[in-house]
Backbone as CSV, one residue per row, in Angstrom:
resi,resn,N_x,N_y,N_z,CA_x,CA_y,CA_z,C_x,C_y,C_z
1,UNK,13.509,10.973,0.136,13.313,9.845,1.038,12.824,8.613,0.264
2,UNK,11.841,8.852,-0.614,11.278,7.738,-1.384,12.330,7.149,-2.325
3,UNK,13.174,8.009,-2.894,14.224,7.550,-3.795,15.255,6.705,-3.033
4,UNK,15.594,7.125,-1.818,16.541,6.368,-0.993,15.967,5.015,-0.603
5,UNK,14.684,4.977,-0.261,14.035,3.708,0.072,13.966,2.788,-1.135
6,UNK,13.752,3.369,-2.315,13.742,2.574,-3.538,15.102,1.941,-3.800
7,UNK,16.166,2.705,-3.589,17.519,2.172,-3.770,17.817,1.091,-2.735
8,UNK,17.384,1.316,-1.502,17.578,0.323,-0.453,16.816,-0.958,-0.779
9,UNK,15.609,-0.823,-1.293,14.812,-1.984,-1.671,15.471,-2.763,-2.811
10,UNK,16.007,-2.049,-3.789,16.707,-2.728,-4.891,17.950,-3.454,-4.389
11,UNK,18.678,-2.830,-3.454,19.866,-3.475,-2.889,19.460,-4.733,-2.103
12,UNK,18.353,-4.648,-1.401,17.821,-5.775,-0.633,17.452,-6.928,-1.561
13,UNK,16.779,-6.637,-2.649,16.395,-7.670,-3.621,17.647,-8.276,-4.258
14,UNK,18.616,-7.433,-4.593,19.861,-7.925,-5.176,20.586,-8.855,-4.194
15,UNK,20.601,-8.495,-2.908,21.223,-9.338,-1.890,20.532,-10.701,-1.827
16,UNK,19.205,-10.704,-1.866,18.468,-11.970,-1.847,18.793,-12.822,-3.072
17,UNK,18.886,-12.182,-4.222,19.218,-12.902,-5.457,20.629,-13.480,-5.370
18,UNK,21.575,-12.697,-4.861,22.959,-13.178,-4.729,23.050,-14.337,-3.748
19,UNK,22.308,-14.244,-2.648,22.338,-15.320,-1.658,21.734,-16.602,-2.223
20,UNK,20.606,-16.489,-2.909,19.987,-17.672,-3.515,20.896,-18.256,-4.592
21,UNK,21.565,-17.405,-5.345,22.505,-17.876,-6.369,23.694,-18.585,-5.730
22,UNK,24.183,-18.055,-4.621,25.307,-18.683,-3.925,24.928,-20.079,-3.438
23,UNK,23.721,-20.221,-2.908,23.255,-21.536,-2.460,23.226,-22.514,-3.633
24,UNK,22.685,-22.072,-4.753,22.584,-22.934,-5.930,23.962,-23.315,-6.455
25,UNK,24.830,-22.327,-6.618,26.165,-22.603,-7.168,26.999,-23.475,-6.236
26,UNK,26.920,-23.225,-4.940,27.660,-24.066,-3.997,27.126,-25.493,-3.989
27,UNK,25.820,-25.640,-4.152,25.233,-26.981,-4.220,25.709,-27.741,-5.440
28,UNK,25.735,-27.068,-6.576,26.233,-27.698,-7.806,27.713,-28.053,-7.660
29,UNK,28.481,-27.122,-7.106,29.910,-27.343,-6.888,30.145,-28.544,-5.970
30,UNK,29.345,-28.647,-4.911,29.490,-29.750,-3.969,29.191,-31.101,-4.636
31,UNK,28.126,-31.153,-5.420,27.759,-32.400,-6.097,28.825,-32.794,-7.114
32,UNK,29.276,-31.831,-7.905,30.324,-32.133,-8.890,31.608,-32.607,-8.209
33,UNK,32.004,-31.923,-7.170,33.247,-32.287,-6.492,33.148,-33.675,-5.866
34,UNK,32.005,-33.976,-5.278,31.868,-35.251,-4.573,31.684,-36.431,-5.529
35,UNK,30.807,-36.301,-6.502,30.439,-37.457,-7.320,31.189,-37.549,-8.651
36,UNK,31.602,-36.423,-9.183,32.322,-36.465,-10.462,33.827,-36.559,-10.226
37,UNK,34.352,-35.693,-9.359,35.798,-35.655,-9.131,36.251,-36.486,-7.938
38,UNK,35.290,-37.088,-7.205,35.589,-37.901,-6.006,36.427,-37.135,-4.988
39,UNK,36.058,-35.843,-4.820,36.805,-34.957,-3.928,35.802,-34.228,-3.028
40,UNK,35.384,-34.879,-1.938,34.366,-34.253,-1.087,34.901,-32.994,-0.390
41,UNK,34.049,-32.014,-0.293,34.418,-30.742,0.333,33.639,-30.648,1.642
42,UNK,34.334,-30.454,2.745,33.700,-30.527,4.058,32.893,-29.288,4.426
43,UNK,33.183,-28.154,3.858,32.581,-26.912,4.341,31.347,-26.466,3.563
44,UNK,31.139,-26.974,2.353,30.052,-26.441,1.517,28.669,-26.693,2.095
45,UNK,28.445,-27.869,2.674,27.120,-28.176,3.208,26.745,-27.210,4.330
46,UNK,27.682,-26.911,5.184,27.413,-25.989,6.292,27.163,-24.565,5.786
47,UNK,27.952,-24.108,4.846,27.764,-22.764,4.294,26.425,-22.676,3.560
48,UNK,26.096,-23.707,2.781,24.808,-23.727,2.080,23.665,-23.611,3.083
49,UNK,23.735,-24.389,4.152,22.667,-24.382,5.168,22.485,-22.995,5.768
50,UNK,23.574,-22.353,6.155,23.461,-21.060,6.831,23.058,-19.944,5.871
51,UNK,23.557,-19.983,4.643,23.153,-18.968,3.664,21.689,-19.165,3.284
52,UNK,21.257,-20.415,3.187,19.856,-20.701,2.873,18.932,-20.192,3.988
53,UNK,19.305,-20.458,5.221,18.506,-19.968,6.354,18.445,-18.443,6.332
54,UNK,19.561,-17.793,6.087,19.582,-16.329,6.029,18.712,-15.818,4.882
55,UNK,18.755,-16.501,3.745,17.934,-16.104,2.597,16.454,-16.203,2.938
56,UNK,16.060,-17.275,3.588,14.657,-17.452,3.963,14.236,-16.397,4.986
57,UNK,15.052,-16.188,6.000,14.692,-15.237,7.056,14.627,-13.793,6.544
58,UNK,15.496,-13.444,5.631,15.447,-12.100,5.056,14.402,-12.010,3.945
59,UNK,14.153,-13.125,3.273,13.202,-13.127,2.168,11.755,-13.222,2.599
60,UNK,11.503,-13.652,3.832,10.123,-13.776,4.296,9.436,-12.410,4.298
61,UNK,10.189,-11.374,4.606,9.628,-10.023,4.576,9.281,-9.626,3.146
62,UNK,10.130,-9.968,2.198,9.857,-9.635,0.803,8.585,-10.329,0.329
63,UNK,8.410,-11.592,0.713,7.198,-12.321,0.341,5.963,-11.676,0.970
64,UNK,6.089,-11.250,2.220,4.949,-10.601,2.880,4.672,-9.235,2.266
65,UNK,5.732,-8.506,1.940,5.568,-7.160,1.379,4.852,-7.199,0.027
66,UNK,5.187,-8.166,-0.794,4.592,-8.267,-2.129,3.403,-9.214,-2.160
67,UNK,3.047,-9.757,-0.999,1.959,-10.742,-0.874,2.151,-11.893,-1.865
68,UNK,3.367,-12.393,-1.926,3.724,-13.472,-2.847,3.643,-14.829,-2.156
69,UNK,2.691,-14.984,-1.270,2.504,-16.246,-0.577,1.135,-16.815,-0.935
70,UNK,0.942,-18.060,-0.625,-0.323,-18.720,-0.920,-1.396,-18.174,0.006
71,UNK,-2.529,-17.840,-0.560,-3.629,-17.314,0.246,-4.948,-17.821,-0.312
72,UNK,-5.861,-18.119,0.577,-7.213,-18.479,0.175,-8.053,-17.214,0.322
73,UNK,-8.499,-16.680,-0.784,-9.153,-15.363,-0.772,-10.660,-15.445,-0.913
74,UNK,-11.217,-16.597,-0.711,-12.660,-16.759,-0.851,-13.422,-15.830,0.092
75,UNK,-13.032,-15.806,1.360,-13.719,-14.967,2.354,-13.464,-13.490,2.080
76,UNK,-12.193,-13.128,1.861,-11.878,-11.708,1.663,-12.518,-11.155,0.389
77,UNK,-12.561,-11.958,-0.669,-13.211,-11.508,-1.899,-14.708,-11.304,-1.696
78,UNK,-15.309,-12.208,-0.948,-16.743,-12.093,-0.662,-17.035,-10.852,0.168
79,UNK,-16.210,-10.602,1.170,-16.400,-9.414,2.016,-16.137,-8.144,1.217
80,UNK,-15.129,-8.161,0.348,-14.800,-6.976,-0.446,-15.949,-6.580,-1.360
81,UNK,-16.663,-7.568,-1.904,-17.807,-7.260,-2.773,-18.963,-6.654,-1.993
82,UNK,-19.112,-7.032,-0.739,-20.267,-6.600,0.054,-20.030,-5.306,0.822
83,UNK,-18.820,-5.138,1.380,-18.596,-4.000,2.278,-17.137,-3.565,2.252
84,UNK,-16.928,-2.302,1.915,-15.563,-1.776,1.944,-15.046,-1.708,3.366
85,UNK,-15.915,-1.361,4.310,-15.509,-1.284,5.711,-15.144,-2.670,6.238
86,UNK,-15.942,-3.656,5.903,-15.649,-5.026,6.324,-14.321,-5.508,5.768
87,UNK,-14.070,-5.166,4.513,-12.806,-5.546,3.889,-11.638,-4.843,4.582
88,UNK,-11.840,-3.587,4.929,-10.790,-2.822,5.619,-10.496,-3.437,6.984
89,UNK,-11.528,-3.850,7.689,-11.348,-4.493,8.993,-10.599,-5.818,8.820
90,UNK,-10.963,-6.586,7.811,-10.280,-7.844,7.543,-8.801,-7.614,7.228
91,UNK,-8.505,-6.602,6.414,-7.103,-6.271,6.093,-6.352,-5.817,7.348
92,UNK,-7.042,-5.063,8.218,-6.416,-4.626,9.466,-6.050,-5.835,10.320
93,UNK,-6.958,-6.783,10.440,-6.670,-8.004,11.210,-5.500,-8.746,10.587
94,UNK,-5.485,-8.839,9.270,-4.389,-9.496,8.545,-3.051,-8.837,8.874
95,UNK,-2.996,-7.514,8.806,-1.742,-6.796,9.064,-1.351,-6.860,10.541
96,UNK,-2.319,-6.888,11.437,-2.010,-7.012,12.866,-1.428,-8.388,13.184
97,UNK,-1.964,-9.424,12.553,-1.409,-10.770,12.737,0.026,-10.810,12.199
98,UNK,0.240,-10.196,11.033,1.597,-10.100,10.481,2.516,-9.360,11.443
99,UNK,2.047,-8.256,11.988,2.841,-7.459,12.921,3.228,-8.291,14.136
100,UNK,2.273,-9.015,14.702,2.553,-9.847,15.871,3.566,-10.945,15.519
101,UNK,3.365,-11.597,14.368,4.293,-12.647,13.953,5.714,-12.108,13.806
102,UNK,5.864,-10.997,13.092,7.202,-10.454,12.874,7.811,-9.909,14.165
103,UNK,6.985,-9.366,15.060,7.499,-8.884,16.351,8.023,-10.059,17.172
104,UNK,7.303,-11.175,17.179,7.774,-12.367,17.884,9.045,-12.916,17.247
105,UNK,9.079,-12.925,15.930,10.277,-13.373,15.219,11.474,-12.494,15.580
106,UNK,11.260,-11.198,15.621,12.328,-10.267,15.960,12.787,-10.481,17.404
107,UNK,11.832,-10.575,18.327,12.170,-10.709,19.747,12.936,-12.004,20.029
108,UNK,12.367,-13.133,19.618,12.997,-14.409,19.922,14.267,-14.626,19.097
109,UNK,14.318,-14.089,17.889,15.545,-14.163,17.101,16.671,-13.362,17.728
110,UNK,16.334,-12.188,18.271,17.343,-11.368,18.954,17.839,-12.078,20.214
111,UNK,16.927,-12.674,20.954,17.333,-13.413,22.159,18.251,-14.571,21.798
112,UNK,17.923,-15.273,20.717,18.745,-16.387,20.268,20.135,-15.908,19.836
113,UNK,20.187,-14.821,19.087,21.474,-14.284,18.633,22.312,-13.795,19.813
114,UNK,21.669,-13.119,20.764,22.394,-12.633,21.947,22.931,-13.808,22.758
115,UNK,22.099,-14.837,22.925,22.535,-16.019,23.670,23.738,-16.682,22.990
116,UNK,23.667,-16.816,21.672,24.781,-17.418,20.931,26.037,-16.565,21.057
117,UNK,25.864,-15.248,21.048,27.013,-14.362,21.221,27.619,-14.461,22.610
118,UNK,26.747,-14.565,23.613,27.237,-14.689,24.994,27.930,-16.028,25.238
119,UNK,27.470,-17.066,24.561,28.060,-18.400,24.727,29.313,-18.584,23.875
120,UNK,29.592,-17.603,23.013,30.755,-17.655,22.132,30.766,-18.947,21.308
121,UNK,29.617,-19.245,20.684,29.463,-20.467,19.909,29.908,-20.263,18.463
122,UNK,30.517,-21.309,17.890,30.968,-21.277,16.508,30.487,-22.531,15.788
123,UNK,30.298,-22.425,14.482,29.903,-23.596,13.696,31.077,-24.574,13.640
124,UNK,30.758,-25.823,13.357,31.791,-26.857,13.448,32.794,-26.833,12.294
125,UNK,32.338,-26.649,11.063,33.243,-26.793,9.920,34.003,-25.512,9.587
126,UNK,33.302,-24.401,9.473,33.968,-23.172,9.018,34.160,-22.148,10.125
127,UNK,33.741,-22.496,11.335,33.952,-21.653,12.522,33.316,-20.268,12.391
128,UNK,32.120,-20.219,11.792,31.348,-18.975,11.718,30.729,-18.750,13.092
129,UNK,30.835,-17.551,13.664,30.166,-17.304,14.948,28.648,-17.459,14.782
130,UNK,28.022,-18.195,15.690,26.585,-18.433,15.581,25.772,-17.156,15.697
131,UNK,26.340,-16.133,16.289,25.615,-14.862,16.344,25.348,-14.357,14.923
132,UNK,26.265,-14.590,13.990,26.061,-14.197,12.594,25.055,-15.106,11.898
133,UNK,25.012,-16.362,12.312,24.050,-17.295,11.730,22.631,-16.910,12.148
134,UNK,22.457,-16.503,13.412,21.130,-16.178,13.933,20.700,-14.739,13.673
135,UNK,21.607,-13.866,13.306,21.285,-12.450,13.109,20.237,-12.173,12.040
136,UNK,20.165,-12.923,10.939,19.108,-12.659,9.945,17.690,-12.841,10.493
137,UNK,17.522,-13.611,11.563,16.181,-13.823,12.111,15.607,-12.520,12.667
138,UNK,16.287,-11.838,13.591,15.712,-10.577,14.064,15.715,-9.466,13.013
139,UNK,16.662,-9.489,12.083,16.678,-8.479,11.021,15.458,-8.655,10.125
140,UNK,15.156,-9.896,9.728,13.963,-10.165,8.939,12.701,-9.788,9.697
141,UNK,12.687,-10.061,11.009,11.546,-9.684,11.836,11.368,-8.176,11.913
142,UNK,12.463,-7.459,12.071,12.401,-5.993,12.126,11.874,-5.412,10.823
143,UNK,12.344,-5.951,9.715,11.876,-5.463,8.420,10.392,-5.774,8.227
144,UNK,9.958,-6.936,8.718,8.548,-7.302,8.641,7.676,-6.414,9.507
145,UNK,8.165,-6.071,10.709,7.429,-5.158,11.594,7.262,-3.810,10.911
146,UNK,8.343,-3.298,10.331,8.281,-1.998,9.658,7.282,-2.031,8.502
147,UNK,7.276,-3.115,7.741,6.352,-3.233,6.617,4.911,-3.337,7.095
148,UNK,4.664,-4.105,8.159,3.300,-4.253,8.677,2.781,-2.920,9.223
149,UNK,3.631,-2.179,9.913,3.233,-0.868,10.427,2.911,0.073,9.267
150,UNK,3.745,0.034,8.221,3.497,0.868,7.040,2.147,0.523,6.410
151,UNK,1.839,-0.773,6.303,0.568,-1.189,5.703,-0.619,-0.770,6.560
152,UNK,-0.470,-0.821,7.875,-1.554,-0.390,8.771,-1.782,1.108,8.633
153,UNK,-0.699,1.871,8.560,-0.828,3.326,8.390,-1.493,3.633,7.055
154,UNK,-1.082,2.962,5.994,-1.664,3.195,4.670,-3.146,2.824,4.634
155,UNK,-3.519,1.847,5.444,-4.914,1.421,5.499,-5.813,2.535,6.028
156,UNK,-5.274,3.366,6.932,-6.072,4.440,7.523,-5.942,5.767,6.792
157,UNK,-5.071,5.829,5.797,-4.954,7.044,5.012,-6.098,7.121,4.011
158,UNK,-6.315,8.315,3.466,-7.427,8.531,2.531,-7.252,7.703,1.261
159,UNK,-6.029,7.641,0.756,-5.816,6.884,-0.483,-5.705,5.402,-0.135
160,UNK,-6.248,4.549,-0.982,-6.201,3.108,-0.698,-4.772,2.591,-0.857
161,UNK,-4.394,1.594,-0.050,-3.041,1.054,-0.172,-2.880,0.314,-1.480
162,UNK,-1.642,0.312,-1.984,-1.356,-0.400,-3.219,-1.365,-1.883,-2.917
163,UNK,-2.219,-2.603,-3.583,-2.332,-4.041,-3.369,-1.366,-4.764,-4.288
164,UNK,-0.766,-5.809,-3.773,0.122,-6.649,-4.566,-0.566,-7.986,-4.773
165,UNK,-0.490,-8.500,-5.950,-1.085,-9.806,-6.221,-0.050,-10.911,-6.157
166,UNK,1.213,-10.533,-6.049,2.272,-11.529,-6.035,2.712,-11.903,-7.443
167,UNK,1.987,-11.433,-8.459,2.335,-11.794,-9.828,3.105,-10.678,-10.531
168,UNK,3.299,-9.557,-9.807,4.036,-8.465,-10.429,5.502,-8.861,-10.589
169,UNK,6.114,-8.349,-11.624,7.521,-8.618,-11.827,8.331,-7.653,-10.983
170,UNK,9.448,-8.148,-10.477,10.355,-7.324,-9.704,11.547,-7.029,-10.595
171,UNK,11.804,-5.765,-10.807,12.905,-5.354,-11.668,14.059,-4.866,-10.800
172,UNK,15.221,-5.429,-10.999,16.411,-5.004,-10.292,17.274,-4.259,-11.288
173,UNK,17.561,-3.019,-10.980,18.340,-2.195,-11.884,19.715,-1.979,-11.297
């Protein structure tokens, strides 16, 4: 099970890297085509926007999972030095807030995707169904909910949860 989850995680990271690379390469291609070759391309801006949104919505879970976001740790560090129980309670509150945020993201993102699917909406330039544009929102939320639940469970287990500082390197094999 752990090996399968590791492979899934590597595939997820690779997907994020490919999506971010696609945004970068399409942006460079668009600038070169428009300003160097005087040949504007109508579809690249729309594709860049939607791939970028999908990258952010799917990547937000990765940032939360590895704690690679900006945090002010003055209070938590002070509590950790004084009381392990206090620190555990603070971490529980942190993970519960994350759980609520990702649950709301999942719920409202799913409603948005369903609404777009029911309205049969398409993007203007490349005619991508909006249900596909909005789908990364609830998927990212679902992945965040699963991660927050895992962290809460690990918090109550005998062994301490593995803390991420955000500075660890991510290796994609």
